[in-house]
C-alpha positions in Angstrom: 0.0 0.0 0.0 2.8 2.5 0.9 4.6 1.8 -2.4 1.3 2.6 -4.3 1.0 5.9 -2.5 4.6 6.7 -2.9 4.2 6.0 -6.8 1.2 8.1 -7.0 2.8 11.0 -5.2 5.8 10.8 -7.6 3.7 10.8 -10.6 1.7 13.8 -9.3 4.9 15.7 -8.5 6.3 15.2 -12.1 3.2 16.7 -13.6 3.5 20.5 -14.0 1.2 22.6 -11.9 -2.1 23.3 -13.6 -1.2 21.0 -16.5 -3.2 17.8 -16.9 -1.3 14.6 -17.3 -2.5 12.0 -19.8 -3.6 10.0 -16.9 -6.2 12.5 -15.6 -7.2 14.1 -18.9 -10.2 11.9 -19.4 -11.7 12.9 -15.9 -11.0 16.5 -16.8 -13.2 16.6 -19.9 -16.3 14.5 -18.6 -18.7 17.2 -19.9 -17.4 17.4 -23.6 -20.1 16.6 -26.1 -20.1 16.1 -29.8 -22.9 17.6 -31.8 -25.1 14.5 -31.4 -25.0 15.0 -27.5 -22.6 12.0 -27.0 -19.9 12.5 -24.3 -16.5 12.4 -25.9 -12.8 12.7 -24.9 -10.8 14.9 -27.2 -7.5 13.5 -25.7 -8.6 10.0 -26.8 -9.7 11.4 -30.1 -6.2 12.8 -30.7 -4.8 9.2 -30.3 -1.5 10.3 -28.9 -1.0 13.2 -31.2 -1.0 16.8 -30.1 -4.3 18.1 -29.4 -5.3 21.7 -30.3 -8.5 23.1 -28.9 -9.6 26.4 -30.4 -12.4 28.0 -28.4 -15.0 30.0 -30.6 -18.5 31.4 -30.4 -21.1 31.8 -33.1 -21.8 35.5 -32.0 -18.1 36.6 -31.4 -17.0 38.8 -34.3 -13.3 38.3 -33.4 -13.7 34.5 -33.5 -15.5 34.7 -36.8 -12.7 36.9 -38.3 -10.2 34.2 -37.4 -12.1 31.4 -39.5 -9.6 31.5 -42.4 -6.6 31.5 -40.0 -8.1 28.6 -38.2 -8.8 26.7 -41.4 -5.3 27.3 -42.6 -3.8 25.9 -39.4 -6.0 23.0 -39.5 -5.1 22.2 -43.0 -1.3 22.7 -42.4 -1.3 20.2 -39.4 -3.8 17.7 -40.6 -2.6 14.2 -39.9 0.0 15.5 -37.5 -2.2 17.1 -34.7 -5.9 16.9 -33.8 -7.5 20.3 -34.2 -11.0 20.8 -32.7 -13.3 23.7 -32.4 -14.8 24.1 -28.9 -18.0 25.9 -28.3 -18.4 27.0 -24.6 -21.7 28.6 -24.9 -24.3 26.3 -23.5 -27.1 28.3 -25.3 -25.7 27.4 -28.7 -27.6 24.4 -29.9 -26.1 21.7 -32.2 -28.0 23.3 -35.1 -26.5 26.7 -34.3 -23.1 25.2 -34.4 -23.6 23.2 -37.6 -24.8 26.4 -39.1 -21.8 28.2 -38.0 -19.5 25.5 -39.3 -21.1 25.5 -42.7 -21.3 29.4 -42.9 -17.5 29.7 -42.2 -16.4 26.6 -44.0 -15.1 24.7 -41.1 -14.2 21.1 -41.6 -13.0 20.5 -38.0 -14.5 18.3 -35.3 -16.8 20.6 -33.1 -17.2 20.0 -29.5 -19.8 21.6 -27.1 -18.3 22.5 -23.6 -21.5 23.3 -21.8 -20.0 22.7 -18.3 -16.6 24.5 -19.2 -14.7 21.4 -18.4 -12.5 22.0 -21.5 -12.3 25.8 -20.6 -11.0 24.9 -17.1 -8.4 22.3 -18.2 -7.3 24.6 -21.2 -7.1 27.8 -18.8 -8.6 30.0 -21.6 -10.7 33.1 -20.9 -11.5 34.5 -24.3 -12.9 33.4 -27.7 -10.8 32.9 -29.8 -8.2 31.4 -27.7 -6.5 28.1 -28.1 -4.9 25.5 -25.9 -2.2 23.1 -27.1 -1.6 19.8 -25.4 1.4 17.6 -26.3 0.8 13.9 -27.1 1.1 13.0 -23.4 -1.8 15.2 -22.6 0.3 18.0 -21.1 -0.9 21.7 -21.5 2.0 23.5 -23.1 0.3 26.6 -24.4 -2.9 28.6 -23.9 -3.8 31.9 -25.1 -4.3 33.9 -28.4 -3.9 32.6 -32.0 -1.6 35.6 -33.0 -1.4 39.2 -32.5 -3.8 40.4 -35.2 -6.0 42.2 -32.6 -4.4 44.9 -30.4 -7.7 45.5 -28.7 -11.4 44.6 -29.3 -12.3 46.5 -32.5 -8.7 47.4 -33.4 -6.8 45.0 -35.7 -3.4 45.3 -37.4 -3.4 44.9 -41.2 -1.7 41.6 -40.5 -0.4 39.6 -37.4 3.4 40.0 -36.7 3.4 37.1 -34.2 2.1 33.6 -34.7 1.8 31.9 -31.1 -0.5 29.2 -32.0 1.5 27.9 -35.0 4.6 28.1 -32.9 3.0 26.2 -30.1 1.8 23.4 -32.5 5.4 23.2 -33.9 6.7 22.9 -30.3 4.2 20.1 -29.5 5.3 18.3 -32.6 8.9 18.7 -31.6 8.5 17.7 -28.0 9.5 21.1 -26.8 7.8 23.9 -24.7 6.8 27.0 -26.6 8.0 30.5 -25.4 5.8 32.1 -24.3 3.6 29.4 -23.0 0.7 31.8 -22.4 -0.5 35.1 -24.0 -3.7 36.8 -23.3 -6.1 37.1 -26.1 -8.6 39.7 -27.5 -12.1 38.8 -28.1 -15.4 37.7 -26.2 -15.0 36.8 -22.6 -16.0 33.1 -21.8 -17.0 34.2 -18.3 -19.8 36.2 -19.8 -21.6 32.8 -20.5 -23.6 31.5 -17.7 
């Protein structure tokens, strides 16, 4: 019994604070739903590849302007990483989400996070923000996609940094991105009740 407790303590100590290990990832996402209402685990869906969760809302203008960027990143990393869209607004119905996917040309897997389990494990606060987990289920990056937006309603003509792209590269290369977190600009998830 003591050996089991010691082993569990050592495993817990090795995990970075606030980062889910692959062992506890299934528990952390118990409320994740696909559009048919079935409970799903995106960590299992990733099959040991890096997992990229991009949080969006149908009614967030900043999220919607990022659709081409999200599509380009999804295409660039197809087969190397599992990229899913996460809708944290519990009032958005599956038909609302399907309409949104169609209108913006998304081909990604869409997940509903009505209990904010993925929001919590990903440590995001804004849509659009992303979380990148390595193949072991460790959170290595959370934050903005890039620096296109300076403030809500104030965008640059083009982004000059590409944090999400760099974080996915880091996950594929088994490194940690620098920075590991950058605040985003968009619609607050905390506004959703």
